[in-house]
N, C-alpha and C positions, 0 to 999 in steps of 0.2 A: 504494500500500500504506500502511496506517495501523497503527501499533503503540501499544498502551497497556500500562502496567505499574503494579502496586501492591504494596506491602508493608505489613503491619500486625503489631502486637504481639498475639498471641493473647489475652493477659491483658486487653487493652482490650475485645475482643469479649465475653469472659466477664463482665467487670464490667458492661458495658452490658446483657447478658441478665439478670444477677442483680438489677440495679437496676430495669429496665423490664419484666422478665418476658416474657410472651407478646406484649405490645405491640411490643417491639423485634423479636422473631423475625418476627412477621406483617408488619411494615413492610418488612423486608429480604428475607425468604425466602418461598417458597410451601410448600404442604403436602408435596410430594414431596421438596423439598430438606431440610426440617426432619426428615422421617421418615428419610431417608438418614443425616443427620448424627447423629441420636440413636440409631441402631443401633450406633454406635461406643461403646466403653468410655468414651472422652473425646470428646464431640462438638465441643469448641471448636476444635481444629485444622481440622476439616472445615468448620465454620461460618465460621471466619476465612478459609480458602482460598476459599470461595465468595463471601464478601464482597469479597475482593481481586479475584476474577475479574469480579465485577459492576462494580467500580470501573474495572478495566482496560478492560472492554467499553465503558463510558460514555465513556472517553477516546478511543476510536477513532471515535465517531459525531459527525457534525456536528449532527444533530438531538438535541434533549433527550430523554433516556431516564430513567426512574425505575427504582429497584431492582426494583419489582414488574413491570416490563416484561420483565425478563431472567430466564431460567430456565437453570440449569446442572445437567444431569443426566448421570450416568455411564452409558455403555453397559455391556453385560455384560463386555466386555473391561477395563473400568475407565477407559477414555478418556472425558474429559468432552465433552459436546456442548452447544452453545448454542442456545437458542430465544429469539427476540425476539417479544414479543406473541403467543406461541403457535405461531409458525412457525419451523421449523428454519432457522438462519442459516449463512452460509458463514464465520463467524468461527472461527478456530482458537484454542484456549485451552490453556494449560499451567498447572497449579496444583502448588505444592510447599509443604511446611512442615517446620519443625523443631519442637522442643518449645516454643520461644519465639516464633517468627515464622512467618507464612504469606506467600506471594507468588503472583502470577499474572501471566501475560503473555497479551495478546490480539492477534491479527493479523487484520486485515480486508484482503482483496485486492480 
């Protein structure tokens, strides 16, 4: 079993987006992830949570992964699912955030 965790300041993600605009978003997230986050009144906690999820997932893999290789999509129930290079993975992920921080834990069995 492998475990990865990440925590980030939401303001850091917001500043990166405001500075680098769409270039930042498109480097880290795919179209579905961006669409999901920007449906929220404040997209930054969700963006930061997904960023943390991707960092945590990268930590559980021996092979090198890029942010663009990973997709985190919520089921209708709200539970996040992980796809690696377009294929559903067996990685379990939990994402949480407050007004200031977001965190995620990934478990690969």
